[in-house]
DOKEGU-228300 format. One line per 8 residues: for each residue x, y, z of N, C-alpha, C. Coordinates in nm, 3 decimals. Layout:
// residues N
X/Y/Z/X/Y/Z/X/Y/Z  ...
END
This chain:
// residues 343
6.354/7.475/1.630/6.292/7.471/1.496/6.398/7.496/1.389  6.381/7.426/1.276/6.464/7.452/1.159/6.400/7.566/1.079  6.482/7.645/1.012/6.427/7.756/0.932/6.378/7.709/0.795  6.437/7.598/0.745/6.393/7.539/0.619/6.385/7.388/0.637  6.275/7.327/0.593/6.259/7.182/0.604/6.195/7.127/0.477  6.237/7.007/0.439/6.185/6.945/0.317/6.138/6.803/0.348  6.021/6.768/0.297/5.969/6.632/0.309/5.924/6.582/0.173  5.938/6.451/0.149/5.899/6.393/0.020/5.803/6.277/0.041
5.697/6.276/-0.038/5.600/6.166/-0.036/5.586/6.108/-0.175  5.599/5.976/-0.187/5.597/5.911/-0.318/5.456/5.865/-0.355  5.431/5.862/-0.486/5.309/5.803/-0.538/5.325/5.652/-0.545  5.219/5.586/-0.594/5.223/5.441/-0.606/5.137/5.393/-0.722  5.169/5.276/-0.772/5.080/5.209/-0.865/5.036/5.080/-0.797  4.906/5.056/-0.793/4.859/4.931/-0.732/4.856/4.824/-0.840  4.935/4.720/-0.821/4.949/4.616/-0.923/4.826/4.527/-0.929  4.763/4.507/-0.814/4.639/4.429/-0.807/4.582/4.448/-0.666
4.449/4.443/-0.656/4.385/4.457/-0.525/4.309/4.587/-0.507  4.239/4.630/-0.616/4.165/4.757/-0.605/4.043/4.744/-0.515  4.021/4.848/-0.436/3.904/4.861/-0.348/3.902/4.756/-0.237  4.019/4.706/-0.202/4.026/4.608/-0.093/4.074/4.670/0.038  4.143/4.784/0.032/4.205/4.834/0.155/4.104/4.887/0.255  3.981/4.919/0.212/3.877/4.956/0.310/3.782/4.839/0.334  3.820/4.722/0.283/3.741/4.600/0.307/3.821/4.493/0.381  3.932/4.533/0.442/4.013/4.440/0.520/4.086/4.336/0.437
4.115/4.369/0.312/4.178/4.271/0.222/4.327/4.292/0.202  4.382/4.212/0.109/4.524/4.220/0.073/4.540/4.311/-0.048  4.651/4.383/-0.053/4.681/4.471/-0.166/4.828/4.452/-0.204  4.861/4.493/-0.327/4.998/4.474/-0.375/5.043/4.598/-0.454  5.064/4.710/-0.384/5.110/4.831/-0.453/5.262/4.836/-0.466  5.308/4.920/-0.558/5.451/4.944/-0.580/5.473/5.095/-0.576  5.565/5.137/-0.491/5.599/5.279/-0.486/5.666/5.320/-0.618  5.628/5.437/-0.672/5.690/5.484/-0.796/5.782/5.602/-0.768
5.861/5.638/-0.866/5.963/5.743/-0.845/5.903/5.882/-0.846  5.786/5.898/-0.906/5.720/6.030/-0.906/5.676/6.064/-0.763  5.698/6.188/-0.725/5.672/6.224/-0.585/5.622/6.367/-0.573  5.584/6.402/-0.453/5.551/6.540/-0.418/5.646/6.583/-0.307  5.707/6.699/-0.325/5.802/6.753/-0.228/5.740/6.875/-0.162  5.745/6.877/-0.030/5.694/6.990/0.048/5.813/7.060/0.115  5.825/7.188/0.088/5.931/7.268/0.151/5.866/7.372/0.241  5.909/7.376/0.366/5.859/7.475/0.462/5.971/7.573/0.494
5.940/7.701/0.480/6.038/7.807/0.506/5.980/7.901/0.611  6.061/7.933/0.709/6.018/8.028/0.812/5.992/8.165/0.749  5.882/8.227/0.790/5.846/8.359/0.739/5.804/8.447/0.856  5.900/8.517/0.915/5.874/8.595/1.036/5.788/8.717/1.011  5.773/8.754/0.883/5.695/8.873/0.850/5.545/8.847/0.844  5.505/8.720/0.866/5.363/8.687/0.854/5.319/8.603/0.972  5.199/8.635/1.021/5.141/8.555/1.130/5.070/8.432/1.076  5.051/8.427/0.945/4.970/8.322/0.884/5.057/8.216/0.816
4.990/8.127/0.741/5.058/8.023/0.663/5.028/8.051/0.517  5.131/8.063/0.436/5.107/8.076/0.292/5.137/7.942/0.225  5.054/7.904/0.129/5.069/7.775/0.061/5.074/7.802/-0.090  5.180/7.754/-0.153/5.199/7.772/-0.297/5.228/7.636/-0.359  5.163/7.606/-0.473/5.188/7.481/-0.544/5.228/7.511/-0.688  5.323/7.432/-0.740/5.362/7.452/-0.880/5.256/7.400/-0.977  5.154/7.331/-0.926/5.047/7.280/-1.012/4.929/7.376/-1.023  4.922/7.475/-0.935/4.810/7.568/-0.934/4.862/7.712/-0.931
4.787/7.800/-0.994/4.834/7.939/-1.007/4.816/8.018/-0.877  4.707/7.991/-0.807/4.678/8.074/-0.690/4.762/8.031/-0.569  4.808/8.131/-0.493/4.871/8.102/-0.364/4.769/8.136/-0.256  4.770/8.057/-0.151/4.669/8.072/-0.046/4.731/8.128/0.081  4.659/8.218/0.145/4.699/8.267/0.277/4.600/8.208/0.377  4.651/8.129/0.470/4.566/8.057/0.566/4.589/8.113/0.706  4.484/8.171/0.762/4.492/8.224/0.899/4.425/8.130/0.998  4.331/8.050/0.947/4.260/7.953/1.031/4.262/7.819/0.961
4.294/7.711/1.033/4.306/7.578/0.974/4.168/7.514/0.960  4.102/7.550/0.850/3.971/7.493/0.822/3.961/7.463/0.673  3.865/7.379/0.638/3.854/7.330/0.500/3.829/7.441/0.400  3.894/7.428/0.284/3.871/7.519/0.172/3.800/7.447/0.056  3.784/7.315/0.070/3.724/7.232/-0.035/3.799/7.242/-0.167  3.931/7.241/-0.157/4.015/7.234/-0.277/4.143/7.156/-0.243  4.238/7.158/-0.334/4.361/7.079/-0.320/4.437/7.110/-0.191  4.425/7.232/-0.141/4.502/7.273/-0.023/4.455/7.205/0.106
4.338/7.139/0.102/4.287/7.075/0.224/4.383/6.968/0.277  4.456/6.903/0.187/4.551/6.801/0.233/4.664/6.865/0.314  4.705/6.984/0.275/4.810/7.057/0.347/4.754/7.117/0.475  4.638/7.181/0.464/4.574/7.243/0.581/4.542/7.136/0.687  4.486/7.024/0.642/4.455/6.914/0.735/4.579/6.859/0.802  4.688/6.849/0.727/4.814/6.800/0.783/4.862/6.894/0.894  4.851/7.025/0.869/4.891/7.122/0.972/4.804/7.111/1.096  4.672/7.099/1.075/4.578/7.091/1.187/4.604/6.968/1.273
4.619/6.852/1.209/4.638/6.728/1.284/4.776/6.721/1.348  4.875/6.784/1.285/5.009/6.791/1.344/5.007/6.879/1.468  4.936/6.991/1.458/4.921/7.081/1.575/4.862/7.006/1.694  4.756/6.931/1.667/4.687/6.858/1.774/4.777/6.752/1.836  4.848/6.679/1.751/4.930/6.567/1.800/5.047/6.616/1.887  5.110/6.725/1.845/5.233/6.769/1.913/5.215/6.896/1.995  5.091/6.947/2.004/5.062/7.068/2.082/5.155/7.183/2.044  5.164/7.208/1.913/5.244/7.320/1.864/5.150/7.418/1.793
5.200/7.539/1.770/5.125/7.640/1.695/5.195/7.660/1.562  5.124/7.637/1.453/5.184/7.652/1.320/5.145/7.786/1.261  5.242/7.875/1.248/5.223/8.004/1.180/5.360/8.055/1.135  5.364/8.172/1.081/5.491/8.232/1.035/5.568/8.142/0.939  5.498/8.069/0.852/5.568/7.983/0.757/5.511/7.997/0.617  5.596/7.967/0.520/5.554/7.953/0.380/5.573/7.808/0.340  5.473/7.751/0.277/5.478/7.610/0.234/5.476/7.606/0.082  5.578/7.541/0.024/5.590/7.529/-0.121/5.575/7.382/-0.161
5.481/7.355/-0.249/5.454/7.218/-0.294/5.501/7.202/-0.439  5.590/7.105/-0.462/5.639/7.077/-0.598/5.608/6.931/-0.630  5.552/6.906/-0.749/5.507/6.770/-0.781/5.556/6.722/-0.916  5.611/6.601/-0.917/5.638/6.531/-1.044/5.534/6.420/-1.064  5.433/6.422/-0.979/5.329/6.319/-0.979/5.202/6.375/-1.041  5.150/6.312/-1.145/5.024/6.362/-1.203/4.910/6.354/-1.100  4.827/6.456/-1.097/4.720/6.462/-0.998/4.592/6.400/-1.053  4.520/6.327/-0.969/4.388/6.278/-1.005/4.386/6.169/-1.110
4.492/6.087/-1.118/4.492/5.979/-1.217/4.503/5.841/-1.152  4.490/5.835/-1.020/4.491/5.706/-0.952/4.627/5.661/-0.904  4.721/5.756/-0.889/4.857/5.721/-0.844/4.885/5.776/-0.705  4.779/5.809/-0.633/4.786/5.844/-0.492/4.859/5.976/-0.466  4.825/6.077/-0.544/4.882/6.210/-0.518/4.834/6.264/-0.383  4.714/6.226/-0.342/4.660/6.277/-0.215/4.742/6.227/-0.096  4.777/6.099/-0.096/4.862/6.047/0.013/5.001/6.107/0.005  5.052/6.126/-0.117/5.187/6.180/-0.134/5.199/6.322/-0.080
5.098/6.406/-0.107/5.105/6.545/-0.057/5.091/6.549/0.096  5.007/6.459/0.149/4.988/6.455/0.294/5.113/6.406/0.365  5.171/6.298/0.314/5.294/6.242/0.373/5.408/6.343/0.364  5.422/6.409/0.249/5.532/6.505/0.233/5.517/6.623/0.328  5.393/6.671/0.345/5.369/6.784/0.435/5.398/6.745/0.580  5.351/6.628/0.621/5.375/6.584/0.760/5.523/6.559/0.786  5.594/6.504/0.689/5.739/6.484/0.704/5.811/6.618/0.721  5.771/6.714/0.639/5.833/6.846/0.644/5.803/6.917/0.777
5.679/6.906/0.823/5.643/6.963/0.953/5.722/6.897/1.067  5.736/6.766/1.057/5.811/6.692/1.159/5.956/6.740/1.167  6.015/6.764/1.051/6.153/6.813/1.047/6.161/6.958/1.095  6.064/7.039/1.052/6.064/7.182/1.088/6.056/7.201/1.239  5.967/7.126/1.302/5.948/7.138/1.447/6.036/7.041/1.527  6.121/6.969/1.454/6.216/6.875/1.516/6.146/6.774/1.607  6.040/6.715/1.551/5.966/6.609/1.620/6.001/6.475/1.556  6.009/6.374/1.636/6.042/6.241/1.585/5.913/6.168/1.552
5.867/6.184/1.429/5.741/6.122/1.386/5.773/5.984/1.330  5.743/5.881/1.407/5.773/5.743/1.367/5.689/5.706/1.245  5.738/5.608/1.166/5.670/5.567/1.043/5.523/5.531/1.068  5.498/5.454/1.172/5.361/5.411/1.201/5.272/5.531/1.232  5.325/5.626/1.309/5.247/5.747/1.342/5.224/5.832/1.218  5.325/5.838/1.131/5.313/5.914/1.006/5.203/5.855/0.918  5.202/5.723/0.905/5.099/5.655/0.825/4.960/5.682/0.882  4.946/5.667/1.013/4.815/5.685/1.077/4.766/5.829/1.069
4.858/5.922/1.088/4.822/6.065/1.083/4.780/6.104/0.942  4.854/6.059/0.843/4.820/6.088/0.702/4.685/6.028/0.666  4.659/5.907/0.716/4.530/5.841/0.692/4.415/5.922/0.753  4.434/5.970/0.875/4.330/6.049/0.943/4.302/6.179/0.869  4.406/6.244/0.821/4.389/6.369/0.746/4.301/6.345/0.624  4.334/6.241/0.548/4.264/6.215/0.422/4.120/6.170/0.446  4.100/6.086/0.547/3.966/6.032/0.572/3.879/6.127/0.654  3.933/6.175/0.765/3.850/6.251/0.860/3.840/6.399/0.825
3.948/6.458/0.772/3.946/6.601/0.741/3.900/6.627/0.598  3.966/6.563/0.501/3.932/6.585/0.360/3.803/6.513/0.324  3.785/6.391/0.377/3.660/6.319/0.356/3.660/6.219/0.243  3.777/6.172/0.203/3.786/6.063/0.104/3.803/5.933/0.182  3.704/5.845/0.171/3.700/5.728/0.259/3.778/5.608/0.211  3.904/5.624/0.179/3.985/5.511/0.136/4.041/5.434/0.254  4.125/5.336/0.225/4.191/5.259/0.330/4.332/5.312/0.353  4.416/5.227/0.413/4.548/5.273/0.457/4.659/5.237/0.358
4.623/5.176/0.244/4.726/5.130/0.149/4.817/5.243/0.100  4.759/5.354/0.057/4.838/5.459/-0.007/4.941/5.519/0.087  4.899/5.549/0.209/4.991/5.605/0.307/5.102/5.504/0.341  5.061/5.378/0.351/5.154/5.271/0.388/5.268/5.259/0.286  5.232/5.253/0.157/5.334/5.230/0.055/5.415/5.356/0.029  5.357/5.475/0.051/5.431/5.599/0.036/5.543/5.608/0.139  5.516/5.557/0.258/5.613/5.566/0.368/5.708/5.446/0.371  5.656/5.325/0.354/5.736/5.203/0.377/5.774/5.127/0.249
5.722/5.169/0.134/5.755/5.100/0.010/5.887/5.148/-0.049  5.924/5.088/-0.163/6.036/5.136/-0.241/6.009/5.105/-0.389  6.100/5.146/-0.477/6.074/5.137/-0.621/6.103/4.999/-0.680  6.159/4.909/-0.602/6.206/4.780/-0.657/6.133/4.659/-0.599  6.051/4.685/-0.496/5.979/4.575/-0.431/5.832/4.614/-0.414  5.743/4.523/-0.451/5.600/4.546/-0.427/5.572/4.522/-0.278  5.478/4.598/-0.224/5.444/4.587/-0.083/5.317/4.503/-0.070  5.333/4.382/-0.021/5.221/4.290/-0.002/5.167/4.314/0.138
5.051/4.381/0.145/4.998/4.429/0.272/4.864/4.367/0.302  4.850/4.315/0.423/4.720/4.273/0.476/4.663/4.393/0.549  4.563/4.458/0.489/4.514/4.583/0.547/4.433/4.561/0.675  4.398/4.436/0.703/4.321/4.407/0.824/4.411/4.409/0.947  4.525/4.341/0.939/4.612/4.334/1.057/4.741/4.415/1.041  4.760/4.481/0.924/4.875/4.566/0.893/5.007/4.488/0.878  4.999/4.356/0.868/5.121/4.279/0.839/5.158/4.302/0.692  5.288/4.311/0.666/5.330/4.333/0.527/5.467/4.271/0.502
5.494/4.248/0.373/5.628/4.207/0.331/5.658/4.271/0.196  5.785/4.289/0.169/5.829/4.348/0.043/5.879/4.237/-0.048  5.828/4.233/-0.172/5.861/4.126/-0.267/5.925/4.188/-0.391  6.046/4.146/-0.429/6.111/4.202/-0.550/6.023/4.182/-0.673  6.019/4.285/-0.759/5.939/4.278/-0.882/6.017/4.204/-0.990  5.949/4.168/-1.098/6.011/4.092/-1.208/6.126/4.171/-1.270  6.236/4.103/-1.300/6.353/4.171/-1.355/6.344/4.192/-1.506  6.280/4.100/-1.577/6.277/4.106/-1.724/6.152/4.175/-1.779
6.064/4.216/-1.689/5.938/4.278/-1.730/5.921/4.412/-1.661  5.842/4.497/-1.722/5.818/4.629/-1.664/5.668/4.649/-1.640  5.637/4.709/-1.526/5.501/4.756/-1.502/5.492/4.898/-1.557  5.431/4.912/-1.672/5.421/5.042/-1.739/5.287/5.107/-1.705  5.292/5.232/-1.661/5.170/5.306/-1.626/5.130/5.392/-1.746  5.006/5.378/-1.789/4.954/5.454/-1.903/4.836/5.539/-1.856  4.853/5.669/-1.864/4.750/5.763/-1.821/4.651/5.785/-1.936  4.522/5.766/-1.908/4.419/5.785/-2.010/4.393/5.933/-2.039
4.455/6.020/-1.956/4.437/6.165/-1.974/4.295/6.208/-1.944  4.226/6.131/-1.862/4.093/6.168/-1.814/4.099/6.175/-1.662  4.106/6.294/-1.611/4.125/6.314/-1.467/3.998/6.282/-1.390  4.017/6.231/-1.269/3.900/6.213/-1.183/3.935/6.259/-1.042  3.836/6.314/-0.974/3.854/6.359/-0.837/3.768/6.270/-0.747  3.833/6.199/-0.659/3.762/6.095/-0.583/3.649/6.147/-0.495  3.671/6.256/-0.427/3.568/6.303/-0.335/3.441/6.343/-0.410  3.453/6.369/-0.542/3.337/6.406/-0.621/3.279/6.286/-0.696
3.335/6.172/-0.678/3.294/6.054/-0.755/3.202/5.964/-0.673  3.180/5.845/-0.726/3.095/5.749/-0.656/3.173/5.665/-0.555  3.298/5.704/-0.530/3.384/5.624/-0.443/3.318/5.592/-0.309  3.271/5.697/-0.242/3.214/5.675/-0.109/3.085/5.593/-0.114  3.014/5.602/-0.228/2.893/5.520/-0.244/2.930/5.372/-0.253  3.040/5.341/-0.324/3.086/5.202/-0.334/3.125/5.149/-0.197  3.192/5.232/-0.120/3.233/5.190/0.014/3.110/5.159/0.100  3.008/5.243/0.087/2.884/5.223/0.164/2.817/5.091/0.127
2.817/5.058/-0.002/2.761/4.929/-0.047/2.835/4.812/0.018  2.967/4.823/0.025/3.048/4.717/0.087/3.016/4.701/0.235  3.004/4.813/0.304/2.973/4.809/0.448/2.836/4.748/0.472  2.739/4.787/0.389/2.603/4.733/0.402/2.600/4.583/0.378  2.674/4.539/0.274/2.678/4.396/0.242/2.739/4.316/0.356  2.849/4.366/0.411/2.916/4.297/0.523/2.821/4.288/0.644  2.750/4.396/0.668/2.656/4.400/0.781/2.546/4.296/0.763  2.491/4.288/0.642/2.384/4.191/0.616/2.433/4.048/0.632
2.559/4.023/0.595/2.615/3.887/0.605/2.676/3.859/0.742  2.665/3.962/0.832/2.713/3.949/0.971/2.861/3.914/0.977  2.940/3.985/0.897/3.087/3.969/0.901/3.150/4.106/0.924  3.274/4.105/0.974/3.341/4.232/1.006/3.372/4.313/0.880  3.416/4.244/0.777/3.440/4.308/0.648/3.428/4.202/0.538  3.415/4.245/0.414/3.389/4.150/0.305/3.500/4.049/0.286  3.624/4.088/0.314/3.736/3.995/0.292/3.747/3.887/0.399  3.654/3.889/0.494/3.648/3.778/0.591/3.591/3.653/0.523
3.526/3.672/0.408/3.469/3.558/0.334/3.559/3.516/0.218  3.548/3.391/0.177/3.623/3.343/0.060/3.531/3.309/-0.056  3.400/3.305/-0.032/3.306/3.284/-0.142/3.166/3.329/-0.099  3.084/3.355/-0.198/2.945/3.394/-0.173/2.857/3.270/-0.189  2.777/3.243/-0.089/2.691/3.124/-0.098/2.547/3.164/-0.130  2.462/3.065/-0.145/2.322/3.089/-0.185/2.248/3.179/-0.088  2.278/3.162/0.039/2.213/3.243/0.142/2.248/3.391/0.125  2.377/3.418/0.091/2.421/3.557/0.069/2.347/3.619/-0.049
2.327/3.541/-0.153/2.260/3.590/-0.273/2.118/3.637/-0.240  2.052/3.566/-0.149/1.916/3.605/-0.108/1.917/3.734/-0.025  2.024/3.751/0.053/2.032/3.866/0.144/2.061/3.998/0.075  2.144/3.995/-0.030/2.203/4.116/-0.086/2.124/4.171/-0.204  2.128/4.302/-0.218/2.073/4.365/-0.338/2.168/4.335/-0.455  2.124/4.363/-0.576/2.209/4.337/-0.693/2.340/4.414/-0.686  2.333/4.541/-0.647/2.455/4.624/-0.636/2.548/4.570/-0.528  2.490/4.532/-0.414/2.572/4.477/-0.305/2.637/4.346/-0.345
2.563/4.265/-0.418/2.615/4.137/-0.465/2.733/4.158/-0.561  2.719/4.255/-0.650/2.826/4.283/-0.746/2.955/4.329/-0.678  2.944/4.425/-0.587/3.066/4.474/-0.520/3.127/4.364/-0.433  3.042/4.284/-0.370/3.091/4.174/-0.285/3.167/4.071/-0.368  3.113/4.039/-0.484/3.176/3.941/-0.572/3.317/3.988/-0.610  3.327/4.116/-0.650/3.459/4.168/-0.685/3.555/4.159/-0.567  3.514/4.212/-0.453/3.603/4.222/-0.337/3.652/4.085/-0.292  3.561/3.991/-0.278/3.597/3.858/-0.226/3.689/3.785/-0.323
3.659/3.790/-0.452/3.742/3.721/-0.551/3.874/3.793/-0.574  3.873/3.925/-0.567/3.996/4.003/-0.584/4.095/3.973/-0.472  4.043/3.958/-0.352/4.131/3.927/-0.238/4.206/3.796/-0.261  4.138/3.697/-0.314/4.202/3.568/-0.345/4.305/3.585/-0.457  4.273/3.673/-0.553/4.367/3.698/-0.663/4.497/3.761/-0.613  4.485/3.853/-0.518/4.605/3.922/-0.466/4.699/3.823/-0.398  4.644/3.734/-0.319/4.727/3.634/-0.250/4.799/3.545/-0.351  4.727/3.505/-0.457/4.790/3.427/-0.564/4.899/3.509/-0.633
4.868/3.634/-0.662/4.962/3.721/-0.735/5.092/3.738/-0.657  5.082/3.755/-0.525/5.202/3.770/-0.443/5.291/3.646/-0.454  5.228/3.529/-0.456/5.304/3.404/-0.470/5.368/3.394/-0.609  5.294/3.435/-0.712/5.349/3.434/-0.848/5.469/3.528/-0.860  5.462/3.640/-0.789/5.574/3.734/-0.789/5.697/3.670/-0.723  5.675/3.604/-0.612/5.786/3.534/-0.544/5.845/3.424/-0.632  5.758/3.356/-0.708/5.801/3.242/-0.791/5.847/3.285/-0.931  5.847/3.416/-0.955/5.889/3.472/-1.084/5.801/3.422/-1.200
5.672/3.407/-1.174/5.578/3.359/-1.277/5.503/3.479/-1.334  5.568/3.547/-1.429/5.514/3.672/-1.483/5.386/3.649/-1.564  5.382/3.543/-1.643/5.263/3.520/-1.727/5.139/3.497/-1.641  5.154/3.418/-1.536/5.041/3.392/-1.447/4.997/3.520/-1.375  5.096/3.600/-1.338/5.067/3.727/-1.272/4.986/3.817/-1.365  5.029/3.824/-1.492/4.961/3.907/-1.591/4.815/3.866/-1.610  4.789/3.736/-1.615/4.652/3.688/-1.630/4.563/3.736/-1.516  4.617/3.735/-1.395/4.541/3.782/-1.280/4.511/3.931/-1.291
4.604/4.008/-1.346/4.581/4.152/-1.365/4.460/4.175/-1.456  4.455/4.101/-1.567/4.342/4.118/-1.660/4.211/4.071/-1.598  4.216/3.961/-1.523/4.096/3.914/-1.450/4.047/4.023/-1.355  4.142/4.087/-1.288/4.108/4.195/-1.195/4.037/4.309/-1.268  4.090/4.345/-1.386/4.028/4.455/-1.460/3.885/4.420/-1.504  3.866/4.299/-1.552/3.732/4.257/-1.595/3.633/4.267/-1.478  3.678/4.224/-1.361/3.593/4.231/-1.242/3.563/4.376/-1.203  3.665/4.463/-1.212/3.646/4.604/-1.180/3.549/4.670/-1.277
3.552/4.624/-1.401/3.464/4.679/-1.504/3.321/4.624/-1.492  3.309/4.491/-1.475/3.177/4.428/-1.480/3.107/4.421/-1.345  3.182/4.399/-1.238/3.121/4.384/-1.105/3.124/4.513/-1.023  3.245/4.570/-1.010/3.256/4.692/-0.927/3.212/4.815/-1.004  3.219/4.805/-1.136/3.170/4.908/-1.228/3.235/5.044/-1.204  3.369/5.044/-1.204/3.443/5.169/-1.186/3.535/5.197/-1.305  3.526/5.114/-1.409/3.608/5.140/-1.527/3.534/5.236/-1.620  3.604/5.276/-1.725/3.545/5.366/-1.826/3.580/5.310/-1.964
3.516/5.364/-2.066/3.548/5.321/-2.203/3.696/5.345/-2.236  3.748/5.458/-2.189/3.889/5.489/-2.216/3.984/5.389/-2.150  3.957/5.356/-2.025/4.042/5.259/-1.954/4.032/5.121/-2.019  3.909/5.082/-2.056/3.890/4.952/-2.121/3.966/4.947/-2.255  3.965/5.059/-2.327/4.035/5.062/-2.455/4.186/5.047/-2.435  4.241/5.114/-2.336/4.386/5.103/-2.309/4.424/4.962/-2.267  4.339/4.898/-2.187/4.364/4.759/-2.147/4.361/4.668/-2.270  4.261/4.686/-2.355/4.248/4.602/-2.475/4.366/4.623/-2.570
4.406/4.747/-2.590/4.521/4.778/-2.677/4.648/4.712/-2.624  4.672/4.727/-2.495/4.794/4.671/-2.435/4.798/4.519/-2.450  4.685/4.456/-2.421/4.680/4.310/-2.427/4.687/4.259/-2.571  4.625/4.333/-2.665/4.630/4.289/-2.805/4.771/4.305/-2.861  4.848/4.398/-2.807/4.988/4.414/-2.847/5.071/4.294/-2.804  5.037/4.239/-2.688/5.115/4.127/-2.637/5.162/4.144/-2.494  5.103/4.242/-2.424/5.132/4.253/-2.280/5.080/4.129/-2.209  5.141/4.096/-2.097/5.099/3.976/-2.022/4.967/3.998/-1.950
4.936/4.123/-1.922/4.811/4.155/-1.853/4.804/4.303/-1.825  4.683/4.354/-1.807/4.664/4.498/-1.784/4.540/4.519/-1.699  4.536/4.631/-1.629/4.420/4.663/-1.546/4.421/4.811/-1.512  4.305/4.863/-1.476/4.304/4.999/-1.422/4.375/4.997/-1.288  4.433/5.109/-1.251/4.501/5.116/-1.122/4.445/5.232/-1.042  4.430/5.214/-0.913/4.364/5.314/-0.831/4.215/5.287/-0.828  4.137/5.389/-0.799/3.994/5.369/-0.776/3.914/5.354/-0.905  3.971/5.400/-1.018/3.895/5.397/-1.141/3.828/5.530/-1.168
3.714/5.529/-1.236/3.641/5.651/-1.274/3.726/5.742/-1.363  3.813/5.684/-1.445/3.912/5.760/-1.521/4.050/5.729/-1.463  4.149/5.807/-1.506/4.283/5.786/-1.452/4.370/5.700/-1.540  4.441/5.605/-1.478/4.546/5.530/-1.549/4.526/5.380/-1.541  4.596/5.309/-1.631/4.606/5.164/-1.621/4.752/5.127/-1.597  4.774/5.004/-1.556/4.910/4.949/-1.545/4.912/4.821/-1.628  5.019/4.804/-1.704/5.032/4.686/-1.789/5.168/4.621/-1.766  5.175/4.490/-1.778/5.299/4.415/-1.757/5.352/4.370/-1.892
5.470/4.417/-1.928/5.523/4.391/-2.062/5.673/4.365/-2.054  5.727/4.286/-2.149/5.871/4.263/-2.155/5.942/4.396/-2.171  6.054/4.412/-2.099/6.125/4.540/-2.100/6.166/4.582/-2.241  6.209/4.483/-2.323/6.257/4.519/-2.457/6.144/4.560/-2.551  6.019/4.539/-2.509/5.904/4.574/-2.594/5.835/4.703/-2.551  5.885/4.768/-2.446/5.817/4.885/-2.390/5.800/4.997/-2.494  5.907/5.030/-2.566/5.899/5.141/-2.662/5.806/5.108/-2.777  5.806/4.983/-2.822/5.712/4.940/-2.928/5.568/4.951/-2.880
5.546/4.910/-2.755/5.410/4.917/-2.699/5.363/5.062/-2.694  5.450/5.152/-2.654/5.412/5.294/-2.646/5.365/5.345/-2.782  5.438/5.311/-2.888/5.399/5.354/-3.023/5.264/5.294/-3.062  5.247/5.167/-3.029/5.122/5.097/-3.060/5.004/5.163/-2.988  5.024/5.198/-2.861/4.919/5.262/-2.783/4.883/5.398/-2.844  4.983/5.478/-2.878/4.958/5.612/-2.932/4.887/5.608/-3.067  4.912/5.502/-3.146/4.840/5.486/-3.272/4.690/5.467/-3.248  4.658/5.391/-3.143/4.517/5.359/-3.113/4.451/5.456/-3.015
4.534/5.528/-2.938/4.482/5.618/-2.835/4.581/5.736/-2.822  4.568/5.835/-2.913/4.669/5.943/-2.921/4.685/6.028/-2.795  4.582/6.030/-2.707/4.589/6.114/-2.586/4.665/6.048/-2.470  4.711/5.926/-2.489/4.777/5.854/-2.379/4.905/5.924/-2.336  4.933/5.915/-2.206/5.059/5.964/-2.150/5.124/5.847/-2.076  5.255/5.842/-2.077/5.327/5.733/-2.011/5.403/5.786/-1.890  5.389/5.714/-1.779/5.444/5.763/-1.652/5.556/5.672/-1.607
END
C-alpha cells in the first residue's frame, strides 16, 4: 500500500446528444479542464474513514459503508464497490476532495468525484484498475448505489476523453472515436447559476417514460428507431411520444454533428446545437426560462448555436462562438443576464 495516493477525474461538456446515453444512442461529449482531485492519506490513528471536501464545511467520519443521502455517497459507494471488487478492507484513511468543477450544473461532477476516488483507491492499494473496469465500476456506483439512473457517457469521457478532441460514443455497443474540435471556434460554457440535483429532479421519471415507450414499440431502446410512424403515435401516451421524438431525432443529429466536426463545418454544427436545445425544451421538457434566455442571448449575439448541456432542470448551456468574439460575448451575456458565470 502507498501512504499517500492521488486520483483525478475530469468533468465534461456534452456538445450534443442529451438524454441518449440511457437510450442506446450516440453522444458527443468533450472533457473539460475542470476536475475533482481525490487524495487518500494513511491514518493509523483511526479505524474509520474520514472524508473532507473543500466544497462543504462538514467532515464525515465513516465507520460503515452505507448511504448518507448526501454528496459523500459517491465517495462511500466508491469505497464499497472497490472493497467488493478487490476483496480489500478500507479503513485507517483520510480522504480529501478538492474541486475546480462547479457542482450540480450539468458538467458531470458526480462522475468526476467517483472516477477520482476509484483512481486514488487503485493507487493506494496498488491495484491495476484497467480503464474499462474503472468506467464500469464508476457507472455502478452512480447508478446502483447513489441511484441516479444515467448512462455511461460521463464515466467514459472522464476516463478516456481529452480536452482537444470530442468523444463520439455509441453507448449501445461502446464503440468510440476521438474527433478534433474546431480550431477557430470555442465551445464556451455559461452557467445559469441555478443549481440542480439530479436525484431530486424528474430525471428518473424521464428515463422511465423512455423505457415504457420502447417496451410498447417492442424495441430494445428508443435509438433502435430512426423515425416514429403512425402506429407508434397510436401506441404512446403524449408524454411518451414527446420524449421518443426528442431521443430518436437527437440521435440522428449527433451522427450528423460528428461528421460536421470531421469536415470542419462549424456553422452546420452550430445549427444542430440550437435544434437540439429546441427539442430539449419543447419535447423532452427539461429546459428552464433561464437556460432558454442564455441560449437566446448567445444566438442573438452571433454565436453559431447554443444548447443546454447535461440533463437540464437548471445548470449550464454551451455555445459555439468565434474565438476572437468570446470576450465580447461574455460582456453581452452579462448585460442581459448578470448572474451568468463562465467556465
